[in-house]
C-alpha positions as CSV (number, residue, x, y, z in Angstrom):
1,X,68.6,-9.5,-30.1
2,X,71.9,-9.0,-31.5
3,X,73.1,-6.5,-28.8
4,X,72.1,-8.7,-26.3
5,X,73.6,-11.8,-27.6
6,X,77.1,-10.0,-28.3
7,X,77.1,-9.0,-24.6
8,X,76.1,-12.4,-23.2
9,X,78.3,-14.3,-25.5
10,X,75.3,-16.5,-26.7
11,X,74.0,-17.0,-30.2
12,X,70.8,-14.7,-31.3
13,X,68.3,-17.8,-31.4
14,X,69.4,-18.5,-27.6
15,X,68.1,-14.8,-26.6
16,X,64.9,-15.4,-28.8
17,X,64.3,-18.6,-27.1
18,X,65.1,-17.3,-23.7
19,X,62.6,-14.3,-24.4
20,X,59.6,-16.5,-25.5
21,X,60.0,-18.6,-22.2
22,X,60.1,-15.5,-20.1
23,X,57.1,-14.1,-22.2
24,X,55.5,-17.4,-21.8
25,X,55.9,-17.2,-18.1
26,X,55.1,-13.8,-17.6
27,X,58.5,-12.6,-16.2
28,X,59.0,-10.2,-19.5
29,X,56.2,-8.1,-21.3
30,X,57.1,-6.4,-24.5
31,X,54.6,-3.6,-26.0
32,X,54.6,-1.1,-28.6
33,X,53.8,2.7,-27.9
34,X,52.6,4.8,-30.8
35,X,54.8,8.0,-31.4
36,X,53.6,11.0,-29.3
37,X,51.9,8.7,-26.8
38,X,53.7,10.1,-23.9
39,X,52.6,13.6,-25.1
40,X,49.1,12.7,-25.0
41,X,49.2,11.5,-21.5
42,X,51.0,14.8,-20.2
43,X,48.3,16.6,-22.5
44,X,45.5,14.6,-20.8
45,X,47.1,15.3,-17.3
46,X,47.7,19.1,-18.0
47,X,43.8,19.6,-19.0
48,X,42.9,17.5,-15.9
49,X,45.0,19.6,-13.6
50,X,44.0,23.2,-15.0
51,X,39.9,22.2,-15.1
52,X,39.4,19.4,-12.5
53,X,37.7,17.1,-15.3
54,X,38.2,13.4,-16.7
55,X,39.9,13.8,-20.0
56,X,40.3,11.4,-23.2
57,X,42.6,12.9,-25.9
58,X,42.4,10.9,-29.2
59,X,45.2,10.8,-31.4
60,X,44.0,12.0,-34.7
61,X,47.0,13.4,-36.4
62,X,47.1,10.9,-39.0
63,X,43.3,11.5,-40.0
64,X,43.4,12.6,-43.6
65,X,40.2,14.7,-43.2
66,X,38.4,16.4,-40.6
67,X,35.3,13.9,-41.1
68,X,38.1,11.1,-40.2
69,X,39.1,13.6,-37.2
70,X,35.3,13.6,-36.4
71,X,35.1,9.9,-36.5
72,X,37.8,9.0,-34.5
73,X,36.6,11.4,-31.6
74,X,33.0,10.0,-31.7
75,X,34.1,6.5,-31.7
76,X,36.4,7.0,-28.4
77,X,33.6,9.0,-27.0
78,X,31.1,5.9,-27.4
79,X,33.8,3.9,-25.3
80,X,33.6,6.8,-22.9
81,X,30.0,6.8,-22.7
82,X,29.6,2.9,-22.5
83,X,31.7,3.0,-19.6
84,X,29.3,5.6,-17.9
85,X,26.3,3.9,-18.2
86,X,24.5,2.3,-15.6
87,X,20.9,0.7,-15.0
88,X,18.2,3.1,-14.3
89,X,19.9,6.2,-15.3
90,X,18.6,9.3,-17.1
91,X,20.7,10.3,-19.8
92,X,19.7,14.0,-21.1
93,X,21.3,13.9,-24.9
94,X,21.9,17.0,-27.2
95,X,22.2,16.6,-30.9
96,X,24.2,18.5,-33.7
97,X,27.0,17.4,-35.8
98,X,29.3,15.7,-32.9
99,X,26.4,14.1,-31.4
100,X,25.2,12.6,-34.7
101,X,28.6,11.2,-35.1
102,X,28.6,9.9,-31.7
103,X,25.0,8.1,-32.0
104,X,26.1,6.3,-35.1
105,X,29.4,4.5,-33.4
106,X,27.2,3.7,-30.0
107,X,27.0,-0.4,-29.8
108,X,23.9,-2.0,-28.9
109,X,23.3,-2.0,-25.0
110,X,20.2,-2.8,-23.7
111,X,20.2,-1.8,-19.8
112,X,17.2,-2.0,-17.5
113,X,15.5,1.2,-16.8
114,X,17.5,3.6,-19.0
115,X,15.6,6.8,-19.9
116,X,16.6,9.1,-22.6
117,X,15.5,12.8,-22.8
118,X,16.5,15.5,-25.2
119,X,18.5,18.5,-24.1
120,X,17.7,21.5,-26.1
121,X,15.0,22.7,-28.7
122,X,16.1,21.7,-32.0
123,X,13.1,23.2,-34.5
124,X,14.8,26.1,-36.9
125,X,12.9,28.8,-38.7
126,X,11.9,26.7,-41.4
127,X,10.4,24.1,-38.9
128,X,13.0,21.4,-40.0
129,X,15.3,21.0,-37.3
130,X,12.6,18.6,-35.3
131,X,13.6,15.8,-38.0
132,X,17.4,16.3,-37.6
133,X,17.3,15.8,-34.0
134,X,14.8,12.8,-34.2
135,X,17.1,11.0,-36.3
136,X,20.1,11.5,-33.7
137,X,18.2,10.5,-30.8
138,X,16.4,7.8,-32.8
139,X,19.8,6.0,-33.4
140,X,20.6,6.4,-29.2
141,X,17.1,4.9,-29.1
142,X,17.8,2.1,-31.3
143,X,21.3,1.3,-29.6
144,X,20.0,1.5,-26.3
145,X,16.6,-0.2,-26.6
146,X,14.7,2.7,-25.1
147,X,12.5,5.5,-26.3
148,X,13.3,9.4,-25.8
149,X,11.2,12.4,-24.5
150,X,11.5,14.9,-27.3
151,X,11.4,18.6,-26.8
152,X,9.8,19.9,-29.6
153,X,10.1,23.5,-29.2
154,X,12.5,26.0,-31.3
155,X,16.2,26.1,-30.9
156,X,15.8,30.0,-30.6
157,X,12.7,31.8,-29.9
158,X,11.9,34.6,-31.9
159,X,11.1,36.5,-28.4
160,X,12.0,35.9,-24.9
161,X,8.4,36.4,-23.9
162,X,7.3,33.4,-26.4
163,X,10.0,31.4,-24.9
164,X,8.7,32.2,-21.2
165,X,5.1,31.3,-22.5
166,X,5.9,27.9,-24.1
167,X,7.7,26.9,-21.1
168,X,4.5,27.4,-18.7
169,X,3.1,24.7,-21.2
170,X,2.5,21.3,-19.5
171,X,4.2,19.2,-22.1
172,X,7.4,21.6,-22.3
173,X,7.6,21.7,-18.3
174,X,7.4,18.3,-18.0
175,X,10.2,17.5,-20.4
176,X,12.3,19.9,-18.7
177,X,11.8,18.8,-15.6
178,X,13.0,15.0,-16.5
179,X,15.9,16.8,-18.3
180,X,16.9,18.6,-14.8
181,X,16.5,15.3,-12.9
182,X,19.3,13.6,-15.4
183,X,21.9,11.5,-13.9
184,X,24.1,12.0,-17.0
185,X,24.1,14.4,-19.9
186,X,26.0,14.4,-23.3
187,X,26.5,17.1,-25.6
188,X,29.3,18.9,-28.1
189,X,30.4,22.3,-28.3
190,X,29.5,24.7,-30.9
191,X,32.0,27.4,-32.3
192,X,31.5,30.1,-35.2
193,X,34.8,29.0,-36.8
194,X,35.0,25.3,-37.7
195,X,35.9,23.1,-40.7
196,X,32.7,21.1,-40.4
197,X,30.2,23.5,-39.4
198,X,28.3,23.4,-36.3
199,X,24.8,22.3,-37.2
200,X,22.9,25.2,-35.0
201,X,25.2,28.2,-36.6
202,X,23.5,27.7,-40.1
203,X,21.5,30.3,-41.4
204,X,17.9,28.7,-40.8
205,X,18.6,29.0,-37.1
206,X,20.9,32.1,-36.6
207,X,20.1,35.3,-39.0
208,X,22.8,37.9,-39.7
209,X,21.2,40.1,-37.2
210,X,21.6,37.1,-34.5
211,X,25.4,36.8,-35.4
212,X,26.0,40.6,-35.0
213,X,24.7,40.5,-31.5
214,X,26.5,37.5,-30.4
215,X,29.8,38.8,-31.6
216,X,28.8,42.4,-30.0
217,X,28.0,40.7,-26.5
218,X,31.6,38.5,-26.7
219,X,30.3,35.0,-27.7
220,X,32.7,32.4,-28.4
221,X,30.5,29.4,-29.2
222,X,27.9,27.5,-27.3
223,X,26.8,24.4,-25.2
224,X,23.4,23.2,-25.6
225,X,22.7,26.3,-27.8
226,X,23.4,28.6,-25.2
227,X,26.1,31.0,-25.7
228,X,29.6,32.0,-23.7
229,X,32.1,34.5,-23.5
230,X,35.8,33.2,-23.6
231,X,35.5,33.2,-19.6
232,X,33.0,31.0,-19.6
233,X,30.2,33.6,-18.1
234,X,26.6,33.4,-20.0
235,X,24.9,36.2,-18.3
236,X,23.9,39.3,-20.5
237,X,24.3,37.5,-23.9
238,X,20.9,38.7,-25.4
239,X,20.6,35.7,-27.7
240,X,20.5,33.4,-24.5
241,X,17.1,35.0,-23.3
242,X,15.6,33.0,-26.3
243,X,17.4,29.9,-26.1
244,X,15.8,26.7,-25.2
245,X,18.8,24.6,-23.9
246,X,20.0,24.7,-20.2
247,X,22.5,27.2,-18.8
248,X,26.2,26.1,-17.8
249,X,24.7,26.8,-14.1
250,X,21.5,24.2,-14.8
251,X,23.7,21.6,-16.4
252,X,26.0,21.9,-13.3
253,X,23.0,20.1,-11.7
254,X,23.8,16.9,-13.5
255,X,26.4,14.7,-11.6
256,X,28.2,13.6,-14.8
257,X,28.4,15.6,-17.7
258,X,30.3,14.2,-21.0
259,X,31.5,17.1,-23.7
260,X,33.1,16.1,-27.0
261,X,34.8,18.3,-29.6
262,X,36.8,17.4,-32.5
263,X,38.9,20.2,-34.5
264,X,41.4,22.9,-33.7
265,X,39.0,25.8,-34.5
266,X,37.1,24.7,-31.7
267,X,39.9,25.6,-29.2
268,X,38.2,29.0,-27.9
269,X,34.8,27.6,-27.6
270,X,35.9,24.4,-25.8
271,X,38.4,26.4,-23.3
272,X,35.4,28.5,-22.6
273,X,33.2,25.7,-21.7
274,X,36.0,24.2,-19.2
275,X,36.4,27.6,-17.7
276,X,32.6,27.9,-17.2
277,X,32.7,24.2,-15.5
278,X,30.1,22.9,-18.2
279,X,31.9,19.2,-18.0
280,X,32.7,16.5,-15.8
281,X,34.2,14.5,-18.4
282,X,35.8,15.4,-21.8
283,X,36.7,13.9,-25.0
284,X,38.8,15.7,-27.4
285,X,41.0,15.1,-30.3
286,X,44.5,15.9,-30.1
287,X,45.1,19.1,-32.0
288,X,42.0,20.9,-30.0
289,X,43.6,19.6,-26.5
290,X,47.0,21.1,-27.8
291,X,45.6,24.1,-28.9
292,X,43.8,24.6,-25.8
293,X,47.0,24.1,-23.3
294,X,48.9,25.9,-26.3
């Protein structure tokens, strides 16, 4: 205002008064953009151009811890998901560290006809994983005032033949059919190298031999506990014959697919999921988004 007053030959108070009148009348609008805002927009546009998805990049560089980074991504994801919700849709929901954070951030939203179904099995070798998945989906149930259809089967079967046999059971088949009819699916991305460990990568889910096979087959991470290579392909990864979740090809039958990830260590896995076409909408923190492009 000092500079304007000097150039116009008026007092600073006159400039302040004129600006107030202009703002009140809607002639002038003054706004502040946080540092790096233009960079975030450029990153979003570049990711959208490269992968054909709707992108939300969350500024988290000031986050003090990885937990805080995850919380900020979960909050942004909750807002995006809220905008995607409509009456009478079926939402297929996964579980895991990111989805647990998302579920805790959901605002109560009771829409008529909402159906909720579990995307992939959660039981680990100790039989404990089902409780964890139920807690995640339970938070969603309370927020949306609905009841979930749970897929009460192992995350990874011991043998492909066991998976095939269980898949023929009428209860399991009905849940999988409901999952396949979903309008919207919501899931995270698993990675071997993360500051906050991916829940399904603990020893109660994957043995040392499982990890060796995955590395031999070129796996860089998973979507819905089905593993993928850097190029997004999933065929030929031996572990996937025992996995309970949908493949990327099966996920693609769902019209809207929201994928979330936090932490730059997940860049390789997120890039693979994008290359494979797993998502239509993504919510990422600024660090992992920059790492994917860079």
